[in-house]
C-alpha positions as CSV (number, residue, x, y, z in Angstrom):
1,M,156.1,59.9,56.7
2,K,154.4,56.9,56.2
3,F,153.0,55.1,59.3
4,K,155.8,52.1,59.0
5,H,158.6,54.6,59.0
6,I,156.8,56.2,62.2
7,F,156.5,53.2,63.9
8,I,160.1,52.3,63.3
9,L,161.0,55.8,64.8
10,L,158.9,55.2,67.7
11,S,160.0,51.7,68.2
12,F,163.8,52.8,68.3
13,T,163.1,55.7,70.1
14,L,160.5,55.2,72.9
15,F,160.8,52.2,74.3
16,F,163.3,52.2,77.1
17,L,164.1,48.5,77.3
18,V,166.5,46.5,79.1
19,S,168.9,47.0,76.9
20,C,172.3,46.3,77.8
21,K,174.2,49.9,77.4
22,K,177.6,49.1,78.0
23,Y,178.2,51.5,80.6
24,K,179.5,50.5,84.1
25,H,177.6,52.0,86.7
26,E,180.0,52.3,89.0
27,E,181.7,54.7,86.4
28,F,178.0,56.5,86.2
29,G,178.3,57.1,90.0
30,R,181.5,58.4,89.7
31,S,180.5,60.5,86.7
32,L,177.4,62.1,88.9
33,S,179.5,62.8,91.7
34,K,181.9,64.8,89.8
35,A,179.2,66.7,87.7
36,F,177.1,67.5,91.0
37,K,180.2,67.6,93.1
38,S,178.7,65.2,95.9
39,K,180.8,62.4,97.3
40,A,177.8,59.9,97.8
41,Y,177.6,59.1,94.2
42,K,181.0,57.6,94.1
43,D,179.6,54.7,96.5
44,F,177.1,53.7,93.7
45,D,176.6,50.1,93.8
46,T,174.4,48.1,90.7
47,A,173.0,45.3,92.6
48,A,172.1,47.7,95.9
49,Y,170.5,50.1,93.6
50,Y,168.4,47.5,91.7
51,S,167.0,46.0,94.9
52,V,165.6,49.4,95.4
53,F,164.6,50.3,92.1
54,A,162.4,46.9,92.3
55,E,160.6,48.5,95.4
56,Q,160.3,51.7,94.1
57,L,158.8,50.4,91.0
58,K,156.2,49.0,93.1
59,K,155.0,51.9,94.5
60,E,155.2,54.2,91.4
61,I,153.2,51.9,89.6
62,R,149.8,53.0,91.4
63,Q,150.4,56.1,89.3
64,V,151.8,55.7,86.1
65,H,149.5,55.4,83.2
66,H,151.2,52.3,81.9
67,P,151.8,50.3,84.3
68,K,152.1,46.9,81.9
69,W,154.4,48.4,80.0
70,L,156.4,49.1,83.0
71,N,156.4,46.1,84.6
72,K,157.4,44.2,81.5
73,I,160.3,46.2,80.7
74,Y,161.8,46.9,84.2
75,S,161.3,43.4,85.8
76,E,163.3,41.4,82.9
77,E,167.0,41.1,83.3
78,G,168.7,44.2,82.0
79,N,169.3,48.2,82.7
80,R,167.0,50.0,85.2
81,L,169.3,53.0,84.1
82,T,168.2,53.5,80.7
83,L,167.1,56.8,80.6
84,L,169.3,58.2,83.6
85,G,172.5,56.3,82.3
86,S,171.9,57.9,78.5
87,F,170.1,61.4,79.3
88,L,170.8,62.7,82.9
89,L,174.2,64.2,82.3
90,D,173.8,64.9,78.5
91,G,171.0,67.4,79.2
92,G,168.6,65.4,77.6
93,L,166.3,64.7,80.6
94,D,166.3,68.8,81.5
95,S,165.0,69.0,78.0
96,L,162.1,66.3,78.6
97,S,161.3,68.2,82.1
98,G,160.8,71.1,80.0
99,H,158.4,69.7,77.3
100,L,156.5,68.0,79.7
101,S,156.2,71.2,81.7
102,N,155.4,73.1,78.6
103,S,152.8,70.5,77.4
104,E,149.8,73.1,77.8
105,V,150.8,74.2,74.3
106,H,149.3,71.2,73.2
107,G,146.2,71.2,75.1
108,L,147.2,68.8,77.7
109,N,147.8,68.8,81.4
110,P,151.7,68.9,82.4
111,V,150.2,67.1,85.6
112,Y,149.5,64.1,83.3
113,F,152.8,63.7,82.6
114,H,154.4,63.9,86.0
115,S,155.7,67.1,85.3
116,D,156.5,68.5,88.9
117,D,157.8,65.4,90.2
118,I,160.3,65.2,87.3
119,A,161.2,68.6,87.8
120,N,162.0,68.2,91.7
121,L,163.6,64.9,91.1
122,L,166.3,66.4,88.6
123,D,166.9,69.7,91.0
124,S,167.3,67.1,93.8
125,V,169.6,64.7,92.1
126,K,171.8,68.0,91.0
127,K,171.5,70.1,94.1
128,T,171.0,67.8,97.6
129,R,174.2,66.7,99.4
130,F,173.3,63.6,100.2
131,K,175.2,61.8,103.0
132,K,174.9,58.3,101.9
133,I,174.4,56.4,98.8
134,E,171.6,55.0,100.1
135,E,169.6,58.0,100.1
136,I,170.1,58.8,96.6
137,Y,168.9,55.3,95.3
138,P,165.2,55.9,95.7
139,V,165.4,59.1,94.0
140,L,167.3,57.8,91.0
141,A,164.6,55.2,90.6
142,R,161.7,57.3,90.9
143,L,162.9,59.8,88.3
144,E,164.0,57.0,86.0
145,I,160.3,55.5,86.4
146,L,158.6,58.5,85.7
147,S,160.6,60.1,83.4
148,A,159.6,56.4,81.4
149,D,156.1,56.6,81.9
150,G,156.2,60.7,80.8
151,L,157.8,60.2,77.9
152,I,156.1,57.0,76.6
153,N,152.7,59.0,77.1
154,Y,153.8,62.3,75.7
155,A,155.4,60.7,72.6
156,N,152.0,58.5,71.9
157,I,149.7,61.3,72.8
158,L,151.3,63.9,70.0
159,K,151.5,61.2,67.6
160,Y,148.4,59.4,67.5
161,G,146.4,61.4,70.2
162,A,145.1,60.8,73.7
163,I,142.0,59.1,72.8
164,N,140.5,57.1,69.9
165,P,137.8,58.7,68.1
166,K,136.3,55.8,67.1
167,K,135.1,55.1,70.4
168,L,133.2,58.1,70.5
169,Y,131.9,58.7,67.3
170,G,129.8,56.1,65.2
171,R,130.7,58.2,62.0
172,Y,134.3,58.5,62.3
173,F,135.3,56.4,59.5
174,D,139.2,57.4,59.4
175,S,141.5,54.8,59.7
176,I,143.4,55.3,62.8
177,E,147.0,53.8,63.8
178,R,147.3,53.1,67.3
179,P,150.7,50.9,68.0
180,D,150.8,48.3,70.9
181,F,153.8,50.1,72.9
182,I,154.3,47.1,75.3
183,E,155.1,44.6,73.0
184,S,158.2,46.9,71.4
185,Q,161.8,46.0,72.6
186,K,164.5,48.6,71.1
187,M,167.4,50.0,72.5
188,L,168.0,54.0,73.3
189,E,171.8,53.8,73.1
190,Q,172.1,55.7,69.9
191,M,169.0,58.0,70.6
192,D,169.5,62.0,70.8
193,L,166.5,62.6,73.3
194,I,166.7,66.6,72.6
195,S,166.7,66.0,68.9
196,F,163.9,63.6,69.2
197,L,161.6,65.8,71.4
198,R,162.2,69.0,68.8
199,D,161.2,66.3,65.9
200,L,158.2,64.7,67.8
201,Q,156.4,68.4,67.7
202,P,153.2,68.1,65.3
203,K,154.3,69.9,62.0
204,N,150.6,70.3,60.6
205,A,150.2,73.9,59.4
206,V,146.4,74.3,61.1
207,Y,148.0,72.8,64.2
208,T,151.0,75.2,64.8
209,A,148.3,77.8,63.6
210,L,145.8,77.2,66.3
211,Q,148.8,77.0,69.1
212,A,150.1,80.6,67.8
213,E,146.2,81.7,68.4
214,M,146.6,80.3,71.9
215,Q,149.2,83.5,72.5
216,K,146.6,86.1,72.0
217,G,144.8,86.3,75.1
218,L,141.8,84.1,74.6
219,S,139.3,83.5,77.1
220,G,138.9,79.8,78.8
221,D,136.2,78.9,76.2
222,Q,138.3,80.0,73.4
223,K,141.3,78.2,74.6
224,E,139.2,75.1,75.2
225,R,137.8,75.1,71.9
226,I,141.4,74.7,70.5
227,F,142.5,72.3,73.2
228,L,139.7,69.9,71.4
229,N,141.0,70.6,67.7
230,L,144.3,70.2,68.5
231,E,143.2,66.8,69.6
232,R,141.3,66.1,66.5
233,L,144.3,67.4,64.5
234,R,146.4,64.8,66.5
235,W,144.6,61.7,65.2
236,K,146.2,62.8,61.5
237,I,149.5,61.0,61.4
238,S,150.8,62.9,58.9
239,D,150.7,66.6,57.5
240,F,148.8,67.7,54.7
241,P,149.9,67.2,51.3
242,E,151.2,69.9,49.1
243,K,148.1,70.2,47.2
244,F,144.7,68.6,48.9
245,I,141.1,69.6,49.1
246,L,139.5,69.8,53.0
247,V,136.1,70.5,53.9
248,N,135.5,71.1,57.5
249,I,131.9,69.9,58.0
250,P,130.6,72.2,60.9
251,E,132.0,75.0,58.8
252,F,130.2,74.4,56.2
253,K,133.4,75.4,53.7
254,L,135.4,73.5,51.1
255,R,138.8,75.1,50.6
256,L,141.0,74.0,48.0
257,Y,144.8,74.0,49.1
258,D,148.0,74.1,46.1
259,N,151.7,74.3,47.5
260,H,150.6,74.4,50.8
261,K,148.4,77.0,50.4
262,E,144.9,78.2,50.1
263,A,143.6,78.7,46.4
264,L,140.0,78.8,46.8
265,A,137.6,78.5,48.8
266,M,133.7,77.7,48.4
267,K,130.2,76.8,50.3
268,V,128.9,73.4,50.8
269,C,126.3,71.7,52.2
270,V,126.7,68.6,54.6
271,G,124.8,65.7,56.3
272,A,121.4,66.7,58.6
273,T,120.8,64.7,61.5
274,A,117.7,64.0,63.9
275,N,119.6,61.5,65.7
276,P,122.1,62.2,68.5
277,P,125.7,62.8,66.8
278,Y,127.5,59.8,68.2
279,S,124.9,57.2,67.6
280,K,125.5,53.9,66.0
281,N,122.3,52.6,65.2
282,G,122.9,53.6,61.2
283,Q,120.3,56.3,60.8
284,N,122.2,59.3,60.9
285,H,122.8,61.6,57.7
286,E,125.7,63.2,59.0
287,T,128.5,63.3,56.7
288,P,131.4,61.2,58.4
289,V,135.1,62.4,59.0
290,L,136.6,60.4,56.3
291,S,139.8,60.9,53.8
292,G,140.4,59.6,50.4
293,T,141.6,60.2,46.8
294,I,139.5,61.9,43.9
295,D,140.7,59.8,41.1
296,R,137.5,60.4,38.9
297,M,134.4,62.7,38.2
298,Q,131.2,61.6,36.5
299,I,129.5,63.9,34.0
300,N,125.8,63.8,34.1
301,P,125.7,61.3,37.0
302,V,123.2,58.6,37.4
303,W,121.9,58.5,41.1
304,N,121.4,55.1,42.4
305,I,119.3,55.9,45.4
306,P,120.3,53.8,48.7
307,K,117.5,52.0,50.2
308,S,118.0,54.1,53.3
309,I,116.5,57.0,50.9
310,A,114.1,55.1,48.8
311,G,112.0,53.5,52.0
312,K,112.0,56.7,54.2
313,E,111.3,59.1,51.4
314,I,110.6,58.1,47.5
315,M,108.1,55.1,48.3
316,T,106.4,57.7,51.2
317,K,106.0,60.3,48.2
318,L,104.8,57.6,45.7
319,V,102.2,56.5,48.0
320,E,100.9,60.5,48.2
321,N,101.9,60.7,44.3
322,P,102.3,57.5,42.1
323,S,103.1,59.5,39.6
324,Y,106.1,60.9,41.5
325,L,108.9,59.0,39.5
326,D,107.9,60.6,36.4
327,E,107.8,63.9,37.7
328,S,111.6,62.8,39.1
329,N,113.5,61.8,36.4
330,M,113.2,58.4,38.4
331,V,113.0,55.1,37.4
332,A,111.7,52.1,39.7
333,Y,113.3,48.3,38.9
334,D,112.0,44.8,40.6
335,K,114.3,42.4,41.7
336,S,115.1,40.8,38.0
337,G,116.2,44.4,36.8
338,A,113.0,44.9,34.7
339,A,111.6,48.6,34.8
340,V,108.6,48.9,36.9
341,N,105.4,51.2,36.0
342,A,105.2,52.9,39.1
343,Q,101.3,53.5,38.9
344,S,100.3,49.6,38.9
345,V,102.1,49.2,42.4
346,D,100.2,49.7,45.4
347,W,103.3,51.4,47.4
348,S,101.3,51.4,50.6
349,S,102.0,47.5,51.0
350,A,105.1,47.7,48.9
351,S,108.7,46.1,50.5
352,V,111.6,48.6,49.7
353,D,113.8,45.1,49.8
354,D,111.7,44.3,46.5
355,Y,112.7,47.4,44.3
356,S,115.9,49.6,43.6
357,F,115.2,53.0,42.0
358,K,117.6,55.3,39.9
359,Q,117.2,59.0,38.9
360,N,118.6,59.4,35.0
361,P,121.0,62.5,34.2
362,G,119.7,65.5,33.6
363,S,119.4,69.3,35.3
364,D,117.3,68.2,37.9
365,N,119.0,65.0,39.1
366,S,119.9,65.3,42.9
367,L,123.5,64.7,42.4
368,G,123.6,67.7,39.4
369,R,125.7,67.6,36.5
370,V,128.8,66.4,38.0
371,K,130.1,64.4,41.1
372,F,133.8,63.5,42.3
373,I,134.5,60.0,43.7
374,F,136.9,58.8,46.0
375,Y,136.9,54.8,47.3
376,N,135.3,54.3,50.8
377,P,132.7,51.6,51.3
378,Y,130.2,54.2,52.4
379,A,129.4,55.8,48.9
380,I,130.2,59.1,50.2
381,Y,131.6,61.7,47.6
382,L,131.1,65.3,46.7
383,H,129.0,66.6,44.0
384,D,127.1,69.1,42.3
385,T,123.4,69.8,43.3
386,P,120.1,71.9,41.7
387,A,118.8,73.0,44.9
388,K,121.4,76.4,44.5
389,Q,119.1,78.1,47.0
390,M,120.5,76.2,50.2
391,F,124.1,77.6,49.7
392,N,122.1,81.1,50.9
393,E,121.4,79.2,54.2
394,K,123.5,79.6,57.6
395,N,122.9,76.3,58.6
396,R,123.5,73.7,55.5
397,A,123.4,70.4,57.2
398,V,120.9,69.6,54.9
399,S,122.0,66.4,52.6
400,H,121.9,62.8,53.0
401,G,125.6,62.1,53.9
402,C,127.4,63.5,50.8
403,V,128.9,66.9,50.1
404,R,127.4,69.2,48.1
405,V,129.9,72.0,46.2
406,E,128.8,75.7,45.7
407,Q,131.3,76.1,42.6
408,P,131.5,72.5,40.9
409,L,133.4,74.2,37.8
410,K,136.1,75.4,40.1
411,L,136.7,72.1,41.4
412,V,136.8,70.3,38.0
413,D,139.7,73.0,37.2
414,F,141.5,72.6,40.5
415,L,141.6,68.5,39.6
416,L,142.4,68.1,36.1
417,N,144.9,70.9,36.1
418,D,144.6,71.5,32.3
419,Q,143.1,73.8,30.8
420,K,142.2,72.0,27.3
421,E,140.9,69.2,29.5
422,S,139.1,71.3,31.6
423,E,137.4,73.3,29.2
424,K,136.2,70.1,27.4
425,V,134.5,68.9,30.6
426,K,133.1,72.0,31.6
427,S,131.3,72.5,28.4
428,E,129.5,68.9,28.6
429,I,128.6,69.8,32.2
430,T,127.0,73.4,31.3
431,G,125.5,72.0,27.8
432,S,122.2,70.6,26.9
433,D,123.4,66.8,26.3
434,N,122.5,64.4,29.0
435,E,125.0,61.5,28.2
436,S,126.8,60.3,31.4
437,R,130.9,59.7,31.4
438,W,133.5,59.4,33.3
439,V,136.6,61.5,33.1
440,K,139.9,60.1,34.9
441,V,141.6,63.1,37.3
442,K,145.3,62.4,35.9
443,D,147.1,63.5,39.1
444,P,144.6,62.1,41.7
445,V,144.2,64.7,44.7
446,K,143.9,64.0,48.5
447,V,140.4,64.8,50.0
448,Y,139.9,65.1,54.0
449,L,136.6,65.5,55.2
450,A,137.3,66.9,58.6
451,Y,135.3,68.2,61.5
452,Y,137.0,71.4,63.5
453,T,135.4,73.4,65.5
454,A,137.8,75.9,66.0
455,F,140.2,76.5,62.6
456,A,143.2,78.7,61.7
457,D,145.4,79.4,58.9
458,D,147.7,82.0,57.6
459,K,144.9,84.2,55.4
460,D,142.4,84.2,57.6
461,G,143.6,83.5,61.2
462,I,141.1,81.8,63.4
463,T,137.7,81.1,62.8
464,W,135.0,80.0,65.3
465,V,132.7,77.4,64.2
466,D,129.6,76.3,65.5
467,D,129.1,72.8,66.7
468,V,126.4,71.7,64.5
469,Y,126.4,67.9,65.4
470,G,127.7,68.4,69.0
471,Y,130.9,66.8,69.2
472,D,132.5,69.0,71.3
473,P,130.8,68.0,74.8
474,K,131.7,64.3,74.3
475,L,135.3,65.0,73.3
476,K,135.9,67.2,76.1
477,A,134.4,64.2,78.6
478,A,136.6,62.0,77.1
479,L,139.6,64.3,77.5
480,E,138.9,65.1,81.0
481,N,142.0,63.8,82.5
482,Y,144.2,65.0,79.8
483,L,143.2,68.6,79.5
484,P,144.5,71.9,81.8
485,Q,143.2,72.0,84.9
486,T,142.6,75.8,83.9
487,I,139.7,74.6,81.5
488,N,138.1,71.8,83.8
């Protein structure tokens, strides 16, 4: 579902506005009296309740999580019984209470959503034999306020996550949509709260597989790992498509999915880092979290060497060995674009800003014989490599940020999905001709570069992965107020 549609759905169903629900509050009182067999409800008076509600909101505003939103909604002219009037008698609030109390299945703390308070208030409204209606007003007001705050937070977190990863990690490059709930004003009149809560549950296959693993008697540390990765999965707005590529960075693994099933898995090498994993100083090499669509590949690619690599590595090696470029199938160019005789330059005093470097196609090209392109402004892509021995290493965080794939020919087959075309392309890749050319992927395939330290699917069950970039502690600290108390 596209974000626009999700936003419309949330706007329509979540922002319990001061809408003028066509419900006479005196009738509401009589309905409660009949349902809960308490005569005091028959004396319900709208003006008196609204006065108590205003005072109760001032008190509750200290413990709610969206005080500005609640103040805006309930300070305007309109209905202070939006949730109660719509969902108290039809079981909607009972369903809400149940979901909030069971929010630990999402790695969330039920207390954050006022679950105990809401459950106790519901019980009191139904079972307490109040003597006077004045005793009931503050109970109803608290239930309305806490239910509104609990639902808006619960829905927001399940749809978009509890925290914004861009505030944690310098190399989280995926887009994040986090709507401004306060500005939306939609009506609840036609909402089916029970169905909404059911449909709100994440359907992502990895997410539900991780939830299933929590039923297997895991340790506290294992549950914590799952909770952190459920949050990472919530940062994705939609489920994975039918056909896609998933690179799990800390697992050093690429999976190909077709018809929602894993078709093939292979090893990958990802970016190395010698700096703090959430540093924003621009010096990191770790592979970023990123997604895109692979729509083309280049056979026998030319490597346009980034200045960050040229300055730190290429020019350093040229100082030691002026023949390094010739030996490495590389060429240097000056600012005018003219090729440079590397042995005529004093590289010890040269500036990287005055030169550009390329590596020509060939078996020794650092990108191998094929690279796979998806649009992004960070020059990140998947590619072959001549350094095949690195796939035998346990820690394969060795690249400058791009993803080296173990079986590029298998990836060609997957992307082209055309045996004749695929065989032609593979013969060029494995042949002796170094001519470079582009190949279009007729049916572009979505690719996700993701970071999960606990991963689960229907094939292998759960996989525990080393936190190679050290991202977990940073995330745990940010989630301190949201995680179940049992692991804090």
